[in-house]
C-alpha positions in Angstrom: 90.0 97.4 100.1 92.4 94.2 99.5 95.8 95.1 97.5 95.8 93.2 94.6 99.3 92.9 93.9 100.8 91.9 90.3 103.7 89.3 90.7 106.2 90.3 87.9 109.1 87.7 87.4 111.6 86.0 84.8 109.1 82.4 82.9 111.1 82.0 79.7 115.3 82.0 80.7 116.0 79.3 83.4 113.6 76.5 83.7 110.0 77.5 82.8 108.4 74.8 85.2 110.8 76.2 88.1 109.9 79.6 87.9 105.4 78.5 87.1 106.5 77.2 90.8 108.3 79.8 92.1 105.2 82.7 90.8 103.6 80.8 92.9 104.9 79.9 96.0 104.9 83.2 95.9 101.0 84.1 95.3 100.9 81.3 97.9 102.5 83.3 100.6 100.9 86.4 99.9 97.3 84.8 99.8 98.9 83.9 103.7 99.1 87.7 104.7 96.0 88.5 103.3 97.1 89.7 100.6 95.2 89.0 96.6 97.8 87.7 94.1 97.8 87.7 89.8 99.6 85.0 89.0 100.4 85.6 85.2 102.3 82.8 85.2 99.1 80.3 85.1 99.0 81.7 82.0 101.8 79.1 81.1 99.4 76.2 81.4 97.0 77.7 78.4 99.8 78.4 76.5 100.5 74.8 76.7 97.5 73.7 75.5 96.2 76.4 73.0 99.9 78.5 72.0 99.8 82.4 71.4 102.8 84.6 70.2 105.0 86.2 73.0 103.2 89.4 72.7 99.7 88.4 73.4 100.7 87.0 76.7 102.1 90.6 77.5 99.7 92.6 76.8 97.2 90.5 78.8 100.0 90.8 81.8 99.9 94.6 81.2 95.9 94.7 81.2 96.2 92.4 84.1 98.6 95.1 86.2 96.9 97.9 85.3 94.4 96.5 87.4 96.4 95.9 90.5 97.7 97.5 93.1 101.3 97.3 93.1 103.7 94.6 90.8 106.5 92.3 93.2 109.5 91.7 91.8 111.3 88.7 92.2 114.5 88.3 91.5 116.5 87.3 87.7 116.7 88.5 84.4 113.6 88.9 82.0 112.9 91.4 79.6 109.0 90.7 80.1 109.5 91.7 83.4 111.5 94.8 83.0 108.5 96.0 80.7 105.2 95.4 83.6 108.3 97.3 86.1 108.6 100.1 83.3 104.5 100.2 83.0 103.8 100.1 87.0 106.1 102.5 87.3 104.9 104.4 84.1 100.7 104.2 85.9 102.0 105.3 89.7 101.7 101.4 90.9 104.4 101.0 92.7 106.7 98.6 92.9 108.0 96.1 95.5 111.1 94.0 95.6 110.6 92.2 98.6 107.5 91.4 100.1 109.1 92.5 103.5 109.1 96.6 101.6 105.4 95.7 100.2 104.1 94.5 104.0 105.4 97.7 105.0 103.7 100.0 102.8 101.1 98.3 102.3 100.7 97.8 106.5 101.5 101.9 106.9 98.6 103.3 104.0 
């Protein structure tokens, strides 16, 4: 089975558009390596058309995280991303801070 990777990163701290692009760029790299990324910041576009409360988006993220095999935490301050990492650890899912470490893990398991 191809590993499903949840990408976790800042959204509202810094430039929102740049933050979305960083996740999309990361997802493209993961796809090129053969992984199946989940890009929660793509919900940015859903939020533009149908705004919801922050808690709604975080709850959706957490449900998707439960279905992923691992989390890749990108750099930057983010309370939401920190909560995602916390849940991943509680669920026993590996947390990575670099694609190199992620690849090393999945290539040896």
